[in-house]
ZAMARGU-4260 file (C-alpha; in steps of 0.2 Angstrom, whole numbers, plus 5000, padded with zeros to 4 digits):
<rodrens>
0) 4931/5064/4932 | 4937/5077/4945 | 4954/5078/4952 | 4959/5066/4966 | 4972/5072/4978
5) 4981/5057/4985 | 4997/5053/4995 | 5010/5039/4991 | 5007/5024/5003 | 5023/5026/5012
10) 5017/5042/5019 | 5005/5032/5030 | 5015/5016/5032 | 5034/5018/5029 | 5036/4999/5025
15) 5025/5001/5009 | 5040/5006/4998 | 5041/5004/4979 | 5052/4989/4981 | 5039/4980/4992
20) 5024/4985/4981 | 5033/4979/4965 | 5036/4962/4974 | 5018/4959/4974 | 5013/4968/4958
25) 5024/4960/4946 | 5018/4942/4950 | 5000/4949/4948 | 5004/4955/4931 | 5013/4939/4926
30) 4997/4929/4931 | 4986/4940/4921 | 4997/4938/4905 | 4999/4920/4907 | 4980/4917/4909
35) 4975/4927/4894 | 4988/4917/4884 | 4982/4900/4890 | 4964/4903/4891 | 4960/4910/4874
40) 4949/4895/4866 | 4931/4897/4860 | 4926/4889/4877 | 4934/4903/4887 | 4927/4920/4892
45) 4929/4934/4905 | 4922/4922/4918 | 4934/4908/4915 | 4949/4920/4914 | 4943/4930/4929
50) 4941/4915/4941 | 4958/4908/4935 | 4967/4925/4938 | 4959/4926/4956 | 4964/4908/4960
55) 4981/4909/4954 | 4984/4926/4963 | 4977/4919/4979 | 4989/4905/4978 | 5004/4915/4973
60) 5001/4928/4987 | 5001/4914/5000 | 5018/4909/4993 | 5025/4927/4992 | 5022/4931/5010
65) 5031/4916/5017 | 5045/4917/5004 | 5063/4920/5010 | 5064/4933/4996 | 5050/4944/5004
70) 5058/4961/5007 | 5047/4964/5022 | 5039/4955/5037 | 5021/4950/5032 | 5007/4943/5043
75) 4993/4933/5036 | 4977/4939/5044 | 4964/4929/5034 | 4969/4914/5024 | 4951/4912/5017
80) 4946/4919/5000 | 4944/4935/5008 | 4963/4935/5010 | 4970/4948/5021 | 4988/4951/5025
85) 4997/4964/5035 | 5012/4974/5032 | 5016/4986/5047 | 4999/4993/5051 | 4992/4991/5034
90) 4979/4977/5031 | 4980/4972/5012 | 4969/4962/5000 | 4968/4961/4981 | 4954/4963/4968
95) 4951/4970/4951 | 4941/4985/4945 | 4941/5004/4946 | 4947/5012/4962 | 4937/5027/4958
100) 4921/5017/4960 | 4924/5008/4977 | 4907/5000/4975 | 4913/4990/4960 | 4928/4983/4971
105) 4915/4977/4984 | 4926/4984/4999 | 4922/4977/5016 | 4916/4990/5029 | 4931/4993/5041
110) 4925/4992/5059 | 4937/5000/5071 | 4941/4989/5086 | 4947/4991/5104 | 4964/4985/5098
115) 4967/5000/5086 | 4981/5011/5093 | 4976/5027/5084 | 4960/5036/5080 | 4956/5036/5062
120) 4951/5051/5052 | 4945/5054/5035 | 4963/5056/5028 | 4969/5040/5036 | 4968/5024/5025
125) 4961/5009/5034 | 4959/4997/5019 | 4972/4993/5006 | 4970/4984/4990 | 4981/4978/4976
130) 4970/4981/4961 | 4972/4973/4944 | 4967/4987/4931 | 4963/4978/4915 | 4965/4986/4898
135) 4950/4993/4890 | 4957/4994/4872 | 4970/4985/4862 | 4982/4999/4864 | 4982/4999/4883
140) 4991/4987/4894 | 4986/4980/4911 | 4994/4987/4926 | 4993/4986/4945 | 4987/5000/4957
145) 4989/4999/4976 | 4976/5010/4984 | 4972/5015/5002 | 4954/5019/5007 | 4948/5028/5022
150) 4933/5024/5033 | 4921/5031/5020 | 4929/5019/5007 | 4936/5034/4998 | 4954/5033/4990
155) 4967/5043/5000 | 4983/5034/4995 | 4989/5028/4978 | 5003/5019/4969 | 5004/5012/4951
160) 5015/5000/4943 | 5012/5010/4927 | 5023/5026/4926 | 5011/5033/4912 | 4997/5038/4923
165) 4985/5051/4918 | 4990/5067/4927 | 4974/5075/4922 | 4965/5063/4934 | 4977/5060/4948
170) 4987/5073/4958 | 4999/5064/4969 | 5005/5074/4984 | 5022/5074/4992 | 5024/5062/5007
175) 5017/5069/5023 | 5030/5077/5034 | 5028/5083/5052 | 5028/5102/5055 | 5045/5109/5060
180) 5046/5114/5078 | 5058/5128/5084 | 5069/5123/5098 | 5078/5134/5110 | 5097/5134/5110
185) 5105/5120/5121 | 5112/5126/5137 | 5130/5122/5139 | 5139/5125/5155 | 5156/5134/5157
190) 5169/5121/5156 | 5180/5132/5167 | 5169/5130/5182 | 5178/5121/5196 | 5164/5109/5199
195) 5162/5102/5181 | 5165/5083/5183 | 5171/5071/5169 | 5155/5061/5171 | 5145/5076/5167
200) 5154/5078/5151 | 5150/5059/5147 | 5132/5062/5150 | 5129/5079/5141 | 5139/5076/5125
205) 5136/5058/5120
</rodrens>
């Protein structure tokens, strides 16, 4: 797999801090572990567990976004099983799969509207997903990824609840910062001038 260069989510939406993302990620992981502990009979399979995980996550997220403990203001945009909520300008959903294969996530096609305040480019995420990454071996553990995809459904922002990321596959970039601008030295009038008034001082140095 080729190296993927990604930015942290807060580089695009400052409200998407680690604290906010963990607020949603931890319950997702708890649900995953609870379901696998409960649904382990001979009558259970990936389908029964998968539907239970989805249903419980759906119900849990609805409670999380209206809870007094929610660390940020959240708006529910779509309460159906599509389930989209918004933090700042980020529209967010949840799913499971491999973020490097967006087709497996069945991402909806984002359609810019007349209400969009900014022009999107290839480096701007327009769809955000909390993604359950299930273990592929007994040695691995489940973890949650939070990924932002651009208009072409390519990942451009990334966060993981698992600190043991494969650094050979992901190259996380520093947050985007604006270029510095050289400013001219401020003009300060001579205080000895006779016509300098007190109200001028109040205006210029506050």
